[in-house]
C-alpha positions as CSV (number, residue, x, y, z in Angstrom):
1,X,36.8,26.1,-54.6
2,X,38.2,29.7,-52.8
3,X,39.1,29.0,-49.3
4,X,38.6,33.2,-48.9
5,X,34.4,31.8,-49.2
6,X,34.4,29.1,-46.3
7,X,33.6,31.2,-43.0
8,X,35.7,30.1,-40.4
9,X,34.3,28.7,-36.9
10,X,34.9,30.3,-34.1
11,X,36.0,29.1,-30.9
12,X,33.2,28.2,-27.8
13,X,33.4,31.0,-25.2
14,X,34.2,29.7,-22.2
15,X,32.7,29.9,-19.2
16,X,33.9,32.2,-16.2
17,X,34.9,30.0,-13.3
18,X,32.8,30.1,-10.2
19,X,33.7,32.2,-6.6
20,X,33.7,28.5,-5.8
21,X,35.8,27.1,-8.3
22,X,38.2,30.1,-7.6
23,X,38.3,28.8,-3.8
24,X,39.5,26.1,-5.2
25,X,41.8,27.4,-7.9
26,X,43.8,29.0,-4.8
27,X,44.1,25.8,-3.1
28,X,45.3,23.4,-6.8
29,X,47.8,26.6,-7.0
30,X,49.1,26.2,-3.5
31,X,49.1,22.4,-3.7
32,X,51.4,22.8,-7.5
33,X,53.7,25.0,-5.4
34,X,54.4,23.1,-2.8
35,X,54.7,20.0,-5.3
36,X,57.4,21.8,-7.6
37,X,59.7,22.4,-4.0
38,X,59.6,19.1,-2.2
39,X,58.6,15.5,-3.5
40,X,57.5,14.6,0.1
41,X,55.4,17.2,0.6
42,X,53.2,16.5,-2.5
43,X,52.8,13.3,-1.2
44,X,51.5,14.6,2.0
45,X,49.5,17.3,-0.1
46,X,48.3,14.6,-2.4
47,X,46.9,12.6,0.0
48,X,45.1,15.2,2.2
49,X,43.5,16.4,-1.0
50,X,42.4,12.8,-1.6
51,X,40.3,12.9,1.6
52,X,37.3,14.8,0.3
53,X,33.7,15.1,0.3
54,X,31.2,15.1,-2.6
55,X,28.3,17.9,-1.9
56,X,26.8,17.6,-5.2
57,X,29.0,19.1,-7.5
58,X,31.2,21.1,-5.7
59,X,33.8,19.0,-3.8
60,X,35.7,19.7,-0.4
61,X,38.8,18.1,0.6
62,X,41.2,18.3,4.0
63,X,43.5,20.4,1.7
64,X,40.8,22.9,0.8
65,X,40.2,23.2,4.2
66,X,43.5,23.5,5.8
67,X,44.0,26.5,2.9
68,X,41.0,28.0,3.8
69,X,41.9,28.1,7.4
70,X,45.4,29.7,6.9
71,X,44.1,32.2,4.3
72,X,41.8,33.4,7.3
73,X,43.9,33.2,10.5
74,X,46.6,35.1,8.0
75,X,44.3,38.0,6.9
76,X,43.2,38.3,10.8
77,X,46.4,38.2,12.2
78,X,47.3,41.0,9.0
79,X,44.1,43.4,9.8
80,X,45.0,42.9,14.0
81,X,49.1,44.1,13.1
82,X,47.8,46.7,10.4
83,X,45.1,48.2,13.1
84,X,47.5,48.7,15.7
85,X,50.3,49.7,13.2
86,X,48.3,52.5,11.8
87,X,46.6,53.5,15.6
88,X,50.9,53.6,16.9
89,X,51.2,55.9,13.6
90,X,48.3,57.8,14.6
91,X,49.7,58.7,17.9
92,X,53.2,59.7,16.3
93,X,52.4,61.5,13.6
94,X,49.4,63.6,14.4
95,X,48.7,66.3,16.4
96,X,45.1,65.2,17.3
97,X,44.2,65.5,20.9
98,X,43.1,62.7,22.9
99,X,39.2,62.5,21.9
100,X,40.3,63.4,18.2
101,X,42.9,60.7,18.0
102,X,40.9,57.9,19.9
103,X,38.1,59.1,16.7
104,X,40.5,58.4,14.5
105,X,41.5,55.0,15.9
106,X,38.2,54.1,16.2
107,X,37.6,55.0,11.8
108,X,40.8,53.2,11.1
109,X,39.9,50.3,12.9
110,X,37.0,49.8,11.3
111,X,38.6,50.8,7.6
112,X,41.1,48.0,8.1
113,X,39.2,45.5,9.6
114,X,36.4,46.1,6.3
115,X,39.7,45.9,3.9
116,X,40.4,42.9,5.2
117,X,37.2,40.9,5.5
118,X,36.7,42.0,1.5
119,X,40.2,40.6,0.4
120,X,39.6,37.5,2.4
121,X,36.4,37.2,0.6
122,X,38.1,37.7,-3.1
123,X,41.6,35.7,-1.9
124,X,39.0,32.4,-0.8
125,X,36.3,33.0,-3.8
126,X,33.4,32.5,-1.0
127,X,30.2,32.7,-3.5
128,X,28.2,34.8,-1.2
129,X,25.1,34.5,-4.0
130,X,24.9,30.8,-2.7
131,X,23.9,32.4,0.7
132,X,20.6,34.3,-1.4
133,X,18.1,31.2,0.2
134,X,19.0,32.2,3.6
135,X,20.3,35.4,3.4
136,X,16.2,37.3,4.5
137,X,16.5,34.5,8.0
138,X,20.1,35.3,8.8
139,X,20.1,38.9,7.9
140,X,17.2,39.6,10.2
141,X,19.3,37.4,13.1
142,X,22.6,39.4,12.6
143,X,20.3,42.4,12.7
144,X,18.3,41.7,16.2
145,X,21.7,40.0,17.8
146,X,23.6,43.0,16.7
147,X,21.2,45.7,16.7
148,X,22.7,47.0,20.2
149,X,26.3,46.6,19.1
150,X,25.8,48.8,16.5
151,X,24.2,50.9,18.5
152,X,26.7,51.3,21.0
153,X,29.8,51.8,18.5
154,X,27.3,54.4,16.8
155,X,27.0,55.9,20.0
156,X,30.4,55.8,20.8
157,X,31.4,58.0,17.7
158,X,28.8,60.1,18.2
159,X,30.2,61.1,21.9
160,X,33.7,61.1,20.6
161,X,32.8,64.1,17.5
162,X,30.4,66.1,19.9
163,X,33.2,65.9,22.2
164,X,30.7,65.9,25.1
165,X,32.6,62.7,27.3
166,X,35.5,62.3,26.5
167,X,38.5,60.0,28.3
168,X,39.3,62.1,31.2
169,X,35.9,63.5,32.3
170,X,34.7,63.1,35.5
171,X,30.8,62.2,35.7
172,X,28.1,61.3,37.3
173,X,25.3,59.2,36.3
174,X,22.3,57.6,37.2
175,X,20.9,53.9,36.4
176,X,17.1,52.8,36.4
177,X,17.0,52.9,39.6
178,X,17.8,56.2,40.5
179,X,21.6,54.7,41.7
180,X,24.2,58.0,40.8
181,X,27.7,56.6,39.6
182,X,30.8,59.1,40.1
183,X,34.1,58.1,38.7
184,X,36.4,59.4,36.1
185,X,36.2,58.2,32.5
186,X,39.2,56.1,31.4
187,X,38.5,54.8,28.2
188,X,35.8,54.9,25.1
189,X,35.2,51.7,23.7
190,X,33.3,50.0,21.1
191,X,30.1,48.8,23.3
192,X,30.8,50.9,26.8
193,X,32.3,53.2,28.5
194,X,35.2,52.3,31.4
195,X,34.0,54.5,34.4
196,X,36.7,53.9,37.4
197,X,35.4,55.5,40.9
198,X,37.3,56.9,43.9
199,X,37.1,53.0,45.2
200,X,38.4,51.8,41.8
201,X,36.2,50.0,41.0
202,X,34.9,49.7,37.4
203,X,31.9,50.0,35.4
204,X,31.3,49.3,31.8
205,X,28.4,51.9,31.0
206,X,27.0,51.3,27.8
207,X,27.6,54.0,25.1
208,X,23.9,54.4,24.6
209,X,22.7,55.1,27.9
210,X,25.2,58.4,28.1
211,X,23.3,59.1,25.3
212,X,19.5,58.5,26.0
213,X,20.2,59.7,29.9
214,X,21.3,62.6,31.8
215,X,24.9,63.1,32.5
216,X,26.0,65.0,34.8
217,X,29.9,66.2,33.7
218,X,31.9,67.7,36.0
219,X,34.8,68.7,33.4
220,X,32.9,69.6,30.2
221,X,33.9,73.1,29.9
222,X,35.9,74.1,33.0
223,X,37.6,71.7,36.0
224,X,36.5,73.7,38.4
225,X,33.7,72.2,40.9
226,X,32.1,74.1,44.4
227,X,32.1,72.3,47.3
228,X,29.6,72.6,49.8
229,X,30.4,72.2,53.8
230,X,27.4,72.6,56.0
231,X,28.8,73.3,59.9
232,X,26.4,74.9,62.7
233,X,27.2,76.7,65.8
234,X,25.5,77.1,68.9
235,X,23.7,80.0,69.1
236,X,25.7,81.3,72.8
237,X,28.8,81.6,70.1
238,X,30.2,84.8,68.2
239,X,29.0,84.4,64.9
240,X,31.7,86.8,63.4
241,X,34.3,84.4,64.6
242,X,32.7,81.2,64.0
243,X,32.7,83.0,60.5
244,X,35.8,83.9,60.3
245,X,37.2,80.7,61.0
246,X,35.1,78.7,58.8
247,X,37.4,80.7,56.0
248,X,40.2,80.0,58.0
249,X,40.0,76.4,58.0
250,X,38.9,76.0,54.0
251,X,41.7,78.4,53.1
252,X,43.9,76.0,55.2
253,X,42.8,72.8,53.2
254,X,45.5,71.6,50.6
255,X,43.0,71.2,47.4
256,X,41.5,74.3,48.2
257,X,41.6,77.1,45.2
258,X,42.5,80.7,46.6
259,X,40.6,81.9,43.1
260,X,37.8,82.2,43.5
261,X,38.4,82.4,47.1
262,X,35.9,80.8,50.0
263,X,32.9,81.7,50.9
264,X,30.6,81.2,53.9
265,X,27.2,81.9,53.9
266,X,24.5,82.2,56.6
267,X,21.6,79.8,55.8
268,X,19.6,79.7,58.8
269,X,18.8,79.5,62.6
270,X,17.6,75.9,63.3
271,X,16.3,74.3,66.2
272,X,19.5,73.7,68.1
273,X,21.9,75.6,65.8
274,X,22.7,78.5,63.8
275,X,23.3,77.1,60.4
276,X,26.5,78.0,57.6
277,X,27.7,76.4,54.6
278,X,31.1,77.0,53.6
279,X,31.6,76.9,49.7
280,X,35.1,76.3,48.3
281,X,36.5,75.5,45.3
282,X,38.5,72.3,43.6
283,X,40.1,72.0,40.0
284,X,41.3,68.2,40.5
285,X,37.3,66.5,40.9
286,X,38.9,62.9,40.0
287,X,40.9,62.9,43.3
288,X,37.0,63.2,45.2
289,X,35.3,65.6,47.0
290,X,34.7,63.7,50.3
291,X,38.6,64.2,51.2
292,X,37.9,67.7,51.1
293,X,34.7,68.2,53.0
294,X,36.8,66.2,56.0
295,X,40.0,67.9,55.4
296,X,37.9,71.3,55.9
297,X,36.0,69.9,58.9
298,X,38.8,68.4,60.5
299,X,40.8,71.7,60.6
300,X,37.5,73.5,61.5
301,X,37.4,71.6,64.7
302,X,40.7,72.2,65.7
303,X,40.4,75.9,65.8
304,X,36.7,76.0,66.9
305,X,37.9,73.9,70.5
306,X,40.8,76.8,70.6
307,X,38.4,79.4,70.4
308,X,35.5,77.9,72.4
309,X,33.2,77.8,69.6
310,X,30.1,75.4,71.0
311,X,29.2,72.9,68.2
312,X,25.6,72.1,69.6
313,X,23.9,68.8,69.5
314,X,20.2,68.2,70.0
315,X,18.3,68.7,73.2
316,X,15.0,67.1,73.8
317,X,12.6,68.5,76.7
318,X,10.1,65.1,77.8
319,X,6.6,65.9,79.4
320,X,5.0,63.7,81.3
321,X,0.6,64.2,81.9
322,X,-0.5,63.6,85.5
323,X,-3.1,61.0,85.9
324,X,-2.6,58.2,88.9
325,X,-0.5,55.6,86.9
326,X,1.9,58.2,87.1
327,X,1.7,59.2,90.5
328,X,1.7,55.7,91.5
329,X,5.5,55.6,89.9
330,X,6.1,58.4,91.2
331,X,5.3,57.4,94.8
332,X,6.9,54.1,94.1
333,X,10.2,55.2,93.1
334,X,10.2,57.7,95.9
335,X,9.7,54.8,97.9
336,X,12.5,53.0,96.8
337,X,14.8,56.0,97.1
338,X,13.9,56.1,101.0
339,X,14.4,52.3,101.5
340,X,18.2,52.7,102.1
341,X,18.1,55.7,104.8
342,X,15.5,53.1,106.7
343,X,17.9,50.5,106.4
344,X,20.9,52.8,107.4
345,X,18.9,53.9,110.7
346,X,18.3,50.5,111.8
347,X,21.8,49.4,111.5
348,X,22.9,52.6,113.3
């Protein structure tokens, strides 16, 4: 019989290993490598591999757990080191300004961690399809739990992209109670912005709040800030001389700019004073504004005293109605005042 007519049997196709089997293969490969190098280590590994738990067709040993944890820690350490290295390279090799560099660092960090997670899943052979039963509830829980975190992350990236808020800016933002917080931005993080006030209090404001609330940015397009210093003088004073002294006091302050120059406006005639307002400019709002007002007012106080300019204080006239009780009170006071004179005469 001709052998060419006999059909040849083809080998049955081998099933591809599942991701869980791939994870076991990683542990088995490390076990074989350790066994080839040291007999003592091989005995320890065999002992750890015998301590196992069978879950249906899946077997988890102590050795598999150690390998899993070691690979996970190695991936996390590598991702942390690579993200730090990438940030350092961005600072040295690029000519980005601070805002662009911060945005690039965040994007690179996200990319590094995403690659590290995917690489870890591939190395460990984690079977994501095994979680199909719990994927709906798990995804819903993660969605609700990380909704704010993800929203703050996107808000921080948007703030850096449009450069409306950047590190070093001086801003004022109001909370839900209407209390305004004034300070300088030190850092824009993944979740919140670090705002440091003049008394060195650091507020962590969620990025979303800066997106949805009104923010007063003192250094967005220009760092020049105008400060107003109210001053009142008496009606009998020389108003032209008082105005001249106000300008002199403002120009003598250390942080007040010469350009634009300080100006003095007459605001109105108050109940006990003529009200002026000094307008002066500074270009370093992060150093505060209250100390500038204090400096101007202290200089002005000295100049007013030297020139005899009066700073008035409120005065009130009291009118008392005449009635029987009032007359009795006056008579009693007069009698009390006359009593010492009568006692002195009696002694004399």
